[in-house]
mmCIF file of the N, C-alpha and C atoms, coordinates in Angstrom:
data_MODEL
# 
_entry.id   MODEL 
# 
loop_
_atom_site.group_PDB 
_atom_site.id 
_atom_site.type_symbol 
_atom_site.label_atom_id 
_atom_site.label_alt_id 
_atom_site.label_comp_id 
_atom_site.label_asym_id 
_atom_site.label_entity_id 
_atom_site.label_seq_id 
_atom_site.pdbx_PDB_ins_code 
_atom_site.Cartn_x 
_atom_site.Cartn_y 
_atom_site.Cartn_z 
_atom_site.occupancy 
_atom_site.B_iso_or_equiv 
_atom_site.pdbx_formal_charge 
_atom_site.auth_seq_id 
_atom_site.auth_comp_id 
_atom_site.auth_asym_id 
_atom_site.auth_atom_id 
_atom_site.pdbx_PDB_model_num 
ATOM 1   N N  . MET A 1 1  ? 1.334  129.887 77.846  1.00 0.00 ? 1  MET A N  1 
ATOM 2   C CA . MET A 1 1  ? 1.253  130.358 78.135  1.00 0.00 ? 1  MET A CA 1 
ATOM 3   C C  . MET A 1 1  ? 1.015  130.128 80.135  1.00 0.00 ? 1  MET A C  1 
ATOM 4   N N  . PRO A 1 2  ? 0.576  129.178 79.882  1.00 0.00 ? 2  PRO A N  1 
ATOM 5   C CA . PRO A 1 2  ? 0.611  128.663 81.134  1.00 0.00 ? 2  PRO A CA 1 
ATOM 6   C C  . PRO A 1 2  ? 1.563  128.552 82.399  1.00 0.00 ? 2  PRO A C  1 
ATOM 7   N N  . ARG A 1 3  ? 2.804  127.868 81.698  1.00 0.00 ? 3  ARG A N  1 
ATOM 8   C CA . ARG A 1 3  ? 3.914  128.533 81.914  1.00 0.00 ? 3  ARG A CA 1 
ATOM 9   C C  . ARG A 1 3  ? 4.339  129.961 82.533  1.00 0.00 ? 3  ARG A C  1 
ATOM 10  N N  . ARG A 1 4  ? 4.413  130.533 81.833  1.00 0.00 ? 4  ARG A N  1 
ATOM 11  C CA . ARG A 1 4  ? 4.295  132.119 82.114  1.00 0.00 ? 4  ARG A CA 1 
ATOM 12  C C  . ARG A 1 4  ? 3.612  131.970 83.380  1.00 0.00 ? 4  ARG A C  1 
ATOM 13  N N  . ARG A 1 5  ? 2.640  131.977 83.674  1.00 0.00 ? 5  ARG A N  1 
ATOM 14  C CA . ARG A 1 5  ? 1.421  132.576 84.252  1.00 0.00 ? 5  ARG A CA 1 
ATOM 15  C C  . ARG A 1 5  ? 2.487  131.456 85.507  1.00 0.00 ? 5  ARG A C  1 
ATOM 16  N N  . ALA A 1 6  ? 2.539  130.497 85.939  1.00 0.00 ? 6  ALA A N  1 
ATOM 17  C CA . ALA A 1 6  ? 3.300  129.282 86.978  1.00 0.00 ? 6  ALA A CA 1 
ATOM 18  C C  . ALA A 1 6  ? 4.467  130.258 87.685  1.00 0.00 ? 6  ALA A C  1 
ATOM 19  N N  . ALA A 1 7  ? 5.218  130.392 86.521  1.00 0.00 ? 7  ALA A N  1 
ATOM 20  C CA . ALA A 1 7  ? 6.387  131.336 86.547  1.00 0.00 ? 7  ALA A CA 1 
ATOM 21  C C  . ALA A 1 7  ? 5.998  132.560 87.550  1.00 0.00 ? 7  ALA A C  1 
ATOM 22  N N  . ALA A 1 8  ? 5.276  133.628 86.728  1.00 0.00 ? 8  ALA A N  1 
ATOM 23  C CA . ALA A 1 8  ? 4.760  135.052 87.700  1.00 0.00 ? 8  ALA A CA 1 
ATOM 24  C C  . ALA A 1 8  ? 4.508  134.317 89.076  1.00 0.00 ? 8  ALA A C  1 
ATOM 25  N N  . ALA A 1 9  ? 3.299  133.370 89.002  1.00 0.00 ? 9  ALA A N  1 
ATOM 26  C CA . ALA A 1 9  ? 3.009  133.371 90.202  1.00 0.00 ? 9  ALA A CA 1 
ATOM 27  C C  . ALA A 1 9  ? 4.079  132.616 91.586  1.00 0.00 ? 9  ALA A C  1 
ATOM 28  N N  . ALA A 1 10 ? 5.179  131.755 90.380  1.00 0.00 ? 10 ALA A N  1 
ATOM 29  C CA . ALA A 1 10 ? 6.347  131.296 91.800  1.00 0.00 ? 10 ALA A CA 1 
ATOM 30  C C  . ALA A 1 10 ? 6.948  133.089 91.746  1.00 0.00 ? 10 ALA A C  1 
ATOM 31  N N  . MET A 1 11 ? 7.662  133.453 91.709  1.00 0.00 ? 11 MET A N  1 
ATOM 32  C CA . MET A 1 11 ? 8.411  135.001 91.847  1.00 0.00 ? 11 MET A CA 1 
ATOM 33  C C  . MET A 1 11 ? 7.670  135.676 92.604  1.00 0.00 ? 11 MET A C  1 
ATOM 34  N N  . ILE A 1 12 ? 6.057  136.163 92.324  1.00 0.00 ? 12 ILE A N  1 
ATOM 35  C CA . ILE A 1 12 ? 5.366  136.787 93.437  1.00 0.00 ? 12 ILE A CA 1 
ATOM 36  C C  . ILE A 1 12 ? 5.542  136.288 94.945  1.00 0.00 ? 12 ILE A C  1 
ATOM 37  N N  . ALA A 1 13 ? 5.041  135.355 94.868  1.00 0.00 ? 13 ALA A N  1 
ATOM 38  C CA . ALA A 1 13 ? 5.332  134.431 96.362  1.00 0.00 ? 13 ALA A CA 1 
ATOM 39  C C  . ALA A 1 13 ? 6.779  134.504 96.935  1.00 0.00 ? 13 ALA A C  1 
ATOM 40  N N  . VAL A 1 14 ? 8.267  134.897 96.188  1.00 0.00 ? 14 VAL A N  1 
ATOM 41  C CA . VAL A 1 14 ? 9.267  134.506 96.667  1.00 0.00 ? 14 VAL A CA 1 
ATOM 42  C C  . VAL A 1 14 ? 9.412  135.920 97.086  1.00 0.00 ? 14 VAL A C  1 
ATOM 43  N N  . LEU A 1 15 ? 9.392  137.028 96.006  1.00 0.00 ? 15 LEU A N  1 
ATOM 44  C CA . LEU A 1 15 ? 9.098  138.492 96.516  1.00 0.00 ? 15 LEU A CA 1 
ATOM 45  C C  . LEU A 1 15 ? 8.119  138.799 97.629  1.00 0.00 ? 15 LEU A C  1 
ATOM 46  N N  . ALA A 1 16 ? 6.988  138.123 98.044  1.00 0.00 ? 16 ALA A N  1 
ATOM 47  C CA . ALA A 1 16 ? 6.176  138.344 99.004  1.00 0.00 ? 16 ALA A CA 1 
ATOM 48  C C  . ALA A 1 16 ? 6.697  137.965 100.246 1.00 0.00 ? 16 ALA A C  1 
ATOM 49  N N  . ALA A 1 17 ? 7.353  136.710 99.770  1.00 0.00 ? 17 ALA A N  1 
ATOM 50  C CA . ALA A 1 17 ? 8.476  135.929 101.214 1.00 0.00 ? 17 ALA A CA 1 
ATOM 51  C C  . ALA A 1 17 ? 9.464  136.660 101.608 1.00 0.00 ? 17 ALA A C  1 
ATOM 52  N N  . SER A 1 18 ? 9.890  137.645 100.627 1.00 0.00 ? 18 SER A N  1 
ATOM 53  C CA . SER A 1 18 ? 10.783 138.282 100.916 1.00 0.00 ? 18 SER A CA 1 
ATOM 54  C C  . SER A 1 18 ? 10.829 139.920 101.783 1.00 0.00 ? 18 SER A C  1 
ATOM 55  N N  . ALA A 1 19 ? 9.868  140.462 101.341 1.00 0.00 ? 19 ALA A N  1 
ATOM 56  C CA . ALA A 1 19 ? 9.017  141.474 101.779 1.00 0.00 ? 19 ALA A CA 1 
ATOM 57  C C  . ALA A 1 19 ? 8.584  141.327 103.083 1.00 0.00 ? 19 ALA A C  1 
ATOM 58  N N  . LEU A 1 20 ? 7.884  139.995 103.875 1.00 0.00 ? 20 LEU A N  1 
ATOM 59  C CA . LEU A 1 20 ? 7.816  139.898 104.915 1.00 0.00 ? 20 LEU A CA 1 
ATOM 60  C C  . LEU A 1 20 ? 8.559  139.345 105.842 1.00 0.00 ? 20 LEU A C  1 
ATOM 61  N N  . ALA A 1 21 ? 9.978  138.751 105.482 1.00 0.00 ? 21 ALA A N  1 
ATOM 62  C CA . ALA A 1 21 ? 11.610 138.794 105.759 1.00 0.00 ? 21 ALA A CA 1 
ATOM 63  C C  . ALA A 1 21 ? 11.859 139.643 106.395 1.00 0.00 ? 21 ALA A C  1 
ATOM 64  N N  . ALA A 1 22 ? 11.800 141.164 105.338 1.00 0.00 ? 22 ALA A N  1 
ATOM 65  C CA . ALA A 1 22 ? 12.514 142.218 105.513 1.00 0.00 ? 22 ALA A CA 1 
ATOM 66  C C  . ALA A 1 22 ? 11.827 143.049 107.163 1.00 0.00 ? 22 ALA A C  1 
ATOM 67  N N  . CYS A 1 23 ? 10.380 142.859 106.970 1.00 0.00 ? 23 CYS A N  1 
ATOM 68  C CA . CYS A 1 23 ? 10.132 143.418 107.927 1.00 0.00 ? 23 CYS A CA 1 
ATOM 69  C C  . CYS A 1 23 ? 9.952  142.869 109.330 1.00 0.00 ? 23 CYS A C  1 
ATOM 70  N N  . THR A 1 24 ? 10.164 142.300 108.859 1.00 0.00 ? 24 THR A N  1 
ATOM 71  C CA . THR A 1 24 ? 10.223 141.190 110.609 1.00 0.00 ? 24 THR A CA 1 
ATOM 72  C C  . THR A 1 24 ? 11.853 141.522 111.237 1.00 0.00 ? 24 THR A C  1 
ATOM 73  N N  . ALA A 1 25 ? 11.794 142.039 112.758 1.00 0.00 ? 25 ALA A N  1 
ATOM 74  C CA . ALA A 1 25 ? 12.927 142.669 113.513 1.00 0.00 ? 25 ALA A CA 1 
ATOM 75  C C  . ALA A 1 25 ? 13.793 141.464 113.516 1.00 0.00 ? 25 ALA A C  1 
ATOM 76  N N  . PRO A 1 26 ? 14.981 141.406 114.026 1.00 0.00 ? 26 PRO A N  1 
ATOM 77  C CA . PRO A 1 26 ? 15.746 140.500 114.344 1.00 0.00 ? 26 PRO A CA 1 
ATOM 78  C C  . PRO A 1 26 ? 15.959 139.960 115.873 1.00 0.00 ? 26 PRO A C  1 
ATOM 79  N N  . VAL A 1 27 ? 16.390 138.451 115.802 1.00 0.00 ? 27 VAL A N  1 
ATOM 80  C CA . VAL A 1 27 ? 15.273 137.528 117.336 1.00 0.00 ? 27 VAL A CA 1 
ATOM 81  C C  . VAL A 1 27 ? 16.881 138.079 118.105 1.00 0.00 ? 27 VAL A C  1 
ATOM 82  N N  . ALA A 1 28 ? 17.098 138.492 119.254 1.00 0.00 ? 28 ALA A N  1 
ATOM 83  C CA . ALA A 1 28 ? 18.269 138.050 119.995 1.00 0.00 ? 28 ALA A CA 1 
ATOM 84  C C  . ALA A 1 28 ? 17.889 136.849 120.975 1.00 0.00 ? 28 ALA A C  1 
ATOM 85  N N  . VAL A 1 29 ? 19.017 136.500 121.036 1.00 0.00 ? 29 VAL A N  1 
ATOM 86  C CA . VAL A 1 29 ? 19.475 135.398 121.401 1.00 0.00 ? 29 VAL A CA 1 
ATOM 87  C C  . VAL A 1 29 ? 20.421 135.736 122.663 1.00 0.00 ? 29 VAL A C  1 
ATOM 88  N N  . ASP A 1 30 ? 19.739 134.806 123.980 1.00 0.00 ? 30 ASP A N  1 
ATOM 89  C CA . ASP A 1 30 ? 20.254 135.295 124.898 1.00 0.00 ? 30 ASP A CA 1 
ATOM 90  C C  . ASP A 1 30 ? 20.365 136.633 125.658 1.00 0.00 ? 30 ASP A C  1 
ATOM 91  N N  . GLY A 1 31 ? 19.530 137.551 124.665 1.00 0.00 ? 31 GLY A N  1 
ATOM 92  C CA . GLY A 1 31 ? 19.497 139.623 125.371 1.00 0.00 ? 31 GLY A CA 1 
ATOM 93  C C  . GLY A 1 31 ? 20.245 139.713 124.495 1.00 0.00 ? 31 GLY A C  1 
ATOM 94  N N  . GLU A 1 32 ? 21.242 139.128 123.640 1.00 0.00 ? 32 GLU A N  1 
ATOM 95  C CA . GLU A 1 32 ? 22.218 139.670 122.997 1.00 0.00 ? 32 GLU A CA 1 
ATOM 96  C C  . GLU A 1 32 ? 21.208 140.263 121.481 1.00 0.00 ? 32 GLU A C  1 
ATOM 97  N N  . LYS A 1 33 ? 21.887 141.864 121.272 1.00 0.00 ? 33 LYS A N  1 
ATOM 98  C CA . LYS A 1 33 ? 21.367 141.904 119.660 1.00 0.00 ? 33 LYS A CA 1 
ATOM 99  C C  . LYS A 1 33 ? 22.095 141.697 118.842 1.00 0.00 ? 33 LYS A C  1 
ATOM 100 N N  . PRO A 1 34 ? 21.184 140.876 117.685 1.00 0.00 ? 34 PRO A N  1 
ATOM 101 C CA . PRO A 1 34 ? 22.301 140.620 116.716 1.00 0.00 ? 34 PRO A CA 1 
ATOM 102 C C  . PRO A 1 34 ? 22.980 141.897 115.343 1.00 0.00 ? 34 PRO A C  1 
ATOM 103 N N  . ALA A 1 35 ? 24.687 141.418 114.903 1.00 0.00 ? 35 ALA A N  1 
ATOM 104 C CA . ALA A 1 35 ? 25.264 142.724 114.799 1.00 0.00 ? 35 ALA A CA 1 
ATOM 105 C C  . ALA A 1 35 ? 24.788 142.474 113.035 1.00 0.00 ? 35 ALA A C  1 
ATOM 106 N N  . ASP A 1 36 ? 24.007 141.168 112.077 1.00 0.00 ? 36 ASP A N  1 
ATOM 107 C CA . ASP A 1 36 ? 24.045 141.511 110.705 1.00 0.00 ? 36 ASP A CA 1 
ATOM 108 C C  . ASP A 1 36 ? 22.873 141.435 110.482 1.00 0.00 ? 36 ASP A C  1 
ATOM 109 N N  . ALA A 1 37 ? 22.046 141.684 110.930 1.00 0.00 ? 37 ALA A N  1 
ATOM 110 C CA . ALA A 1 37 ? 20.861 141.730 110.202 1.00 0.00 ? 37 ALA A CA 1 
ATOM 111 C C  . ALA A 1 37 ? 20.449 143.615 110.237 1.00 0.00 ? 37 ALA A C  1 
ATOM 112 N N  . GLY A 1 38 ? 19.611 143.329 108.516 1.00 0.00 ? 38 GLY A N  1 
ATOM 113 C CA . GLY A 1 38 ? 19.743 144.702 108.256 1.00 0.00 ? 38 GLY A CA 1 
ATOM 114 C C  . GLY A 1 38 ? 18.325 145.108 107.329 1.00 0.00 ? 38 GLY A C  1 
ATOM 115 N N  . VAL A 1 39 ? 18.242 146.569 106.902 1.00 0.00 ? 39 VAL A N  1 
ATOM 116 C CA . VAL A 1 39 ? 16.531 146.263 105.998 1.00 0.00 ? 39 VAL A CA 1 
ATOM 117 C C  . VAL A 1 39 ? 16.790 146.525 104.908 1.00 0.00 ? 39 VAL A C  1 
ATOM 118 N N  . GLN A 1 40 ? 16.212 146.626 104.287 1.00 0.00 ? 40 GLN A N  1 
ATOM 119 C CA . GLN A 1 40 ? 16.000 147.400 102.907 1.00 0.00 ? 40 GLN A CA 1 
ATOM 120 C C  . GLN A 1 40 ? 15.098 148.602 102.528 1.00 0.00 ? 40 GLN A C  1 
ATOM 121 N N  . LEU A 1 41 ? 15.409 149.777 102.564 1.00 0.00 ? 41 LEU A N  1 
ATOM 122 C CA . LEU A 1 41 ? 14.469 150.861 102.274 1.00 0.00 ? 41 LEU A CA 1 
ATOM 123 C C  . LEU A 1 41 ? 14.967 151.574 101.013 1.00 0.00 ? 41 LEU A C  1 
ATOM 124 N N  . PHE A 1 42 ? 14.291 151.043 100.059 1.00 0.00 ? 42 PHE A N  1 
ATOM 125 C CA . PHE A 1 42 ? 13.718 151.847 98.848  1.00 0.00 ? 42 PHE A CA 1 
ATOM 126 C C  . PHE A 1 42 ? 13.391 152.604 98.619  1.00 0.00 ? 42 PHE A C  1 
ATOM 127 N N  . GLN A 1 43 ? 13.503 154.222 98.188  1.00 0.00 ? 43 GLN A N  1 
ATOM 128 C CA . GLN A 1 43 ? 12.405 154.703 97.039  1.00 0.00 ? 43 GLN A CA 1 
ATOM 129 C C  . GLN A 1 43 ? 12.063 155.480 98.253  1.00 0.00 ? 43 GLN A C  1 
ATOM 130 N N  . ARG A 1 44 ? 12.765 155.921 99.425  1.00 0.00 ? 44 ARG A N  1 
ATOM 131 C CA . ARG A 1 44 ? 12.341 156.826 100.075 1.00 0.00 ? 44 ARG A CA 1 
ATOM 132 C C  . ARG A 1 44 ? 13.107 157.317 100.281 1.00 0.00 ? 44 ARG A C  1 
ATOM 133 N N  . PRO A 1 45 ? 12.858 159.059 100.774 1.00 0.00 ? 45 PRO A N  1 
ATOM 134 C CA . PRO A 1 45 ? 14.340 160.379 100.829 1.00 0.00 ? 45 PRO A CA 1 
ATOM 135 C C  . PRO A 1 45 ? 14.546 159.484 102.163 1.00 0.00 ? 45 PRO A C  1 
ATOM 136 N N  . TRP A 1 46 ? 15.635 160.397 101.559 1.00 0.00 ? 46 TRP A N  1 
ATOM 137 C CA . TRP A 1 46 ? 17.290 160.168 102.813 1.00 0.00 ? 46 TRP A CA 1 
ATOM 138 C C  . TRP A 1 46 ? 16.910 160.381 104.463 1.00 0.00 ? 46 TRP A C  1 
ATOM 139 N N  . THR A 1 47 ? 16.295 162.255 104.424 1.00 0.00 ? 47 THR A N  1 
ATOM 140 C CA . THR A 1 47 ? 16.295 161.717 105.540 1.00 0.00 ? 47 THR A CA 1 
ATOM 141 C C  . THR A 1 47 ? 14.740 161.367 106.479 1.00 0.00 ? 47 THR A C  1 
ATOM 142 N N  . SER A 1 48 ? 13.860 160.576 105.743 1.00 0.00 ? 48 SER A N  1 
ATOM 143 C CA . SER A 1 48 ? 12.673 160.252 106.415 1.00 0.00 ? 48 SER A CA 1 
ATOM 144 C C  . SER A 1 48 ? 13.332 158.274 106.591 1.00 0.00 ? 48 SER A C  1 
ATOM 145 N N  . ILE A 1 49 ? 14.486 158.175 106.059 1.00 0.00 ? 49 ILE A N  1 
ATOM 146 C CA . ILE A 1 49 ? 15.102 156.794 106.165 1.00 0.00 ? 49 ILE A CA 1 
ATOM 147 C C  . ILE A 1 49 ? 15.999 156.822 107.231 1.00 0.00 ? 49 ILE A C  1 
ATOM 148 N N  . ALA A 1 50 ? 16.961 158.237 107.828 1.00 0.00 ? 50 ALA A N  1 
ATOM 149 C CA . ALA A 1 50 ? 17.672 158.847 108.945 1.00 0.00 ? 50 ALA A CA 1 
ATOM 150 C C  . ALA A 1 50 ? 16.222 158.351 110.171 1.00 0.00 ? 50 ALA A C  1 
ATOM 151 N N  . GLU A 1 51 ? 15.206 159.522 110.044 1.00 0.00 ? 51 GLU A N  1 
ATOM 152 C CA . GLU A 1 51 ? 14.995 159.217 110.818 1.00 0.00 ? 51 GLU A CA 1 
ATOM 153 C C  . GLU A 1 51 ? 14.060 157.738 111.581 1.00 0.00 ? 51 GLU A C  1 
ATOM 154 N N  . GLU A 1 52 ? 14.022 157.647 110.557 1.00 0.00 ? 52 GLU A N  1 
ATOM 155 C CA . GLU A 1 52 ? 13.523 155.762 110.675 1.00 0.00 ? 52 GLU A CA 1 
ATOM 156 C C  . GLU A 1 52 ? 14.485 155.167 111.589 1.00 0.00 ? 52 GLU A C  1 
ATOM 157 N N  . CYS A 1 53 ? 15.702 155.046 111.135 1.00 0.00 ? 53 CYS A N  1 
ATOM 158 C CA . CYS A 1 53 ? 17.315 154.462 111.835 1.00 0.00 ? 53 CYS A CA 1 
ATOM 159 C C  . CYS A 1 53 ? 16.855 155.039 113.495 1.00 0.00 ? 53 CYS A C  1 
ATOM 160 N N  . GLU A 1 54 ? 17.023 156.349 114.026 1.00 0.00 ? 54 GLU A N  1 
ATOM 161 C CA . GLU A 1 54 ? 17.041 157.415 115.198 1.00 0.00 ? 54 GLU A CA 1 
ATOM 162 C C  . GLU A 1 54 ? 16.280 156.351 115.734 1.00 0.00 ? 54 GLU A C  1 
ATOM 163 N N  . SER A 1 55 ? 14.838 156.142 115.123 1.00 0.00 ? 55 SER A N  1 
ATOM 164 C CA . SER A 1 55 ? 13.670 156.149 116.504 1.00 0.00 ? 55 SER A CA 1 
ATOM 165 C C  . SER A 1 55 ? 13.453 154.902 115.991 1.00 0.00 ? 55 SER A C  1 
ATOM 166 N N  . THR A 1 56 ? 13.212 154.042 115.754 1.00 0.00 ? 56 THR A N  1 
ATOM 167 C CA . THR A 1 56 ? 12.998 152.479 114.834 1.00 0.00 ? 56 THR A CA 1 
ATOM 168 C C  . THR A 1 56 ? 13.866 151.527 114.567 1.00 0.00 ? 56 THR A C  1 
ATOM 169 N N  . ILE A 1 57 ? 15.101 151.400 113.330 1.00 0.00 ? 57 ILE A N  1 
ATOM 170 C CA . ILE A 1 57 ? 15.230 150.803 112.676 1.00 0.00 ? 57 ILE A CA 1 
ATOM 171 C C  . ILE A 1 57 ? 16.376 150.503 113.794 1.00 0.00 ? 57 ILE A C  1 
ATOM 172 N N  . GLY A 1 58 ? 17.211 151.595 114.911 1.00 0.00 ? 58 GLY A N  1 
ATOM 173 C CA . GLY A 1 58 ? 18.417 151.361 115.368 1.00 0.00 ? 58 GLY A CA 1 
ATOM 174 C C  . GLY A 1 58 ? 17.878 150.695 116.688 1.00 0.00 ? 58 GLY A C  1 
ATOM 175 N N  . PRO A 1 59 ? 17.109 151.115 117.627 1.00 0.00 ? 59 PRO A N  1 
ATOM 176 C CA . PRO A 1 59 ? 16.738 150.726 118.632 1.00 0.00 ? 59 PRO A CA 1 
ATOM 177 C C  . PRO A 1 59 ? 16.483 148.638 118.607 1.00 0.00 ? 59 PRO A C  1 
ATOM 178 N N  . ALA A 1 60 ? 15.637 148.695 117.266 1.00 0.00 ? 60 ALA A N  1 
ATOM 179 C CA . ALA A 1 60 ? 15.208 147.348 117.168 1.00 0.00 ? 60 ALA A CA 1 
ATOM 180 C C  . ALA A 1 60 ? 16.256 146.080 116.581 1.00 0.00 ? 60 ALA A C  1 
ATOM 181 N N  . GLY A 1 61 ? 17.506 146.431 116.913 1.00 0.00 ? 61 GLY A N  1 
ATOM 182 C CA . GLY A 1 61 ? 18.464 145.842 116.466 1.00 0.00 ? 61 GLY A CA 1 
ATOM 183 C C  . GLY A 1 61 ? 18.755 145.915 115.093 1.00 0.00 ? 61 GLY A C  1 
ATOM 184 N N  . PHE A 1 62 ? 18.781 146.360 114.530 1.00 0.00 ? 62 PHE A N  1 
ATOM 185 C CA . PHE A 1 62 ? 19.169 146.450 113.125 1.00 0.00 ? 62 PHE A CA 1 
ATOM 186 C C  . PHE A 1 62 ? 20.580 146.726 112.662 1.00 0.00 ? 62 PHE A C  1 
ATOM 187 N N  . ALA A 1 63 ? 21.350 146.197 111.937 1.00 0.00 ? 63 ALA A N  1 
ATOM 188 C CA . ALA A 1 63 ? 23.232 147.128 111.905 1.00 0.00 ? 63 ALA A CA 1 
ATOM 189 C C  . ALA A 1 63 ? 23.380 147.991 110.513 1.00 0.00 ? 63 ALA A C  1 
ATOM 190 N N  . TRP A 1 64 ? 22.315 147.471 109.847 1.00 0.00 ? 64 TRP A N  1 
ATOM 191 C CA . TRP A 1 64 ? 22.671 148.567 108.565 1.00 0.00 ? 64 TRP A CA 1 
ATOM 192 C C  . TRP A 1 64 ? 20.713 148.691 107.729 1.00 0.00 ? 64 TRP A C  1 
ATOM 193 N N  . VAL A 1 65 ? 21.500 149.425 106.629 1.00 0.00 ? 65 VAL A N  1 
ATOM 194 C CA . VAL A 1 65 ? 19.925 149.875 105.665 1.00 0.00 ? 65 VAL A CA 1 
ATOM 195 C C  . VAL A 1 65 ? 20.446 150.290 104.710 1.00 0.00 ? 65 VAL A C  1 
ATOM 196 N N  . LEU A 1 66 ? 19.840 149.330 103.563 1.00 0.00 ? 66 LEU A N  1 
ATOM 197 C CA . LEU A 1 66 ? 20.158 149.120 102.180 1.00 0.00 ? 66 LEU A CA 1 
ATOM 198 C C  . LEU A 1 66 ? 19.639 150.388 101.886 1.00 0.00 ? 66 LEU A C  1 
ATOM 199 N N  . THR A 1 67 ? 19.834 151.221 101.054 1.00 0.00 ? 67 THR A N  1 
ATOM 200 C CA . THR A 1 67 ? 19.097 152.311 100.585 1.00 0.00 ? 67 THR A CA 1 
ATOM 201 C C  . THR A 1 67 ? 19.099 152.239 98.438  1.00 0.00 ? 67 THR A C  1 
ATOM 202 N N  . SER A 1 68 ? 18.303 152.934 98.429  1.00 0.00 ? 68 SER A N  1 
ATOM 203 C CA . SER A 1 68 ? 18.250 153.622 96.528  1.00 0.00 ? 68 SER A CA 1 
ATOM 204 C C  . SER A 1 68 ? 19.904 153.901 96.479  1.00 0.00 ? 68 SER A C  1 
ATOM 205 N N  . PRO A 1 69 ? 20.184 153.682 95.301  1.00 0.00 ? 69 PRO A N  1 
ATOM 206 C CA . PRO A 1 69 ? 21.411 154.543 94.613  1.00 0.00 ? 69 PRO A CA 1 
ATOM 207 C C  . PRO A 1 69 ? 20.931 156.398 94.515  1.00 0.00 ? 69 PRO A C  1 
ATOM 208 N N  . PRO A 1 70 ? 22.190 157.096 94.589  1.00 0.00 ? 70 PRO A N  1 
ATOM 209 C CA . PRO A 1 70 ? 21.702 158.363 94.797  1.00 0.00 ? 70 PRO A CA 1 
ATOM 210 C C  . PRO A 1 70 ? 21.301 158.541 93.178  1.00 0.00 ? 70 PRO A C  1 
# 
């Protein structure tokens, strides 16, 4: 049982770290926006994803958005 708890804690730490990484805007180098950074937006309506892309994600320099399957 302690191994399962340790494994669960490790998995939670990995997921939390990846969630934080997904929320950070890409860093521009020499004033250029990176072309390969993306963000994952699962379980959100496509219309709200489109609005977010136009108002925030695109201007921040993200190149792609991963969405839930239709």
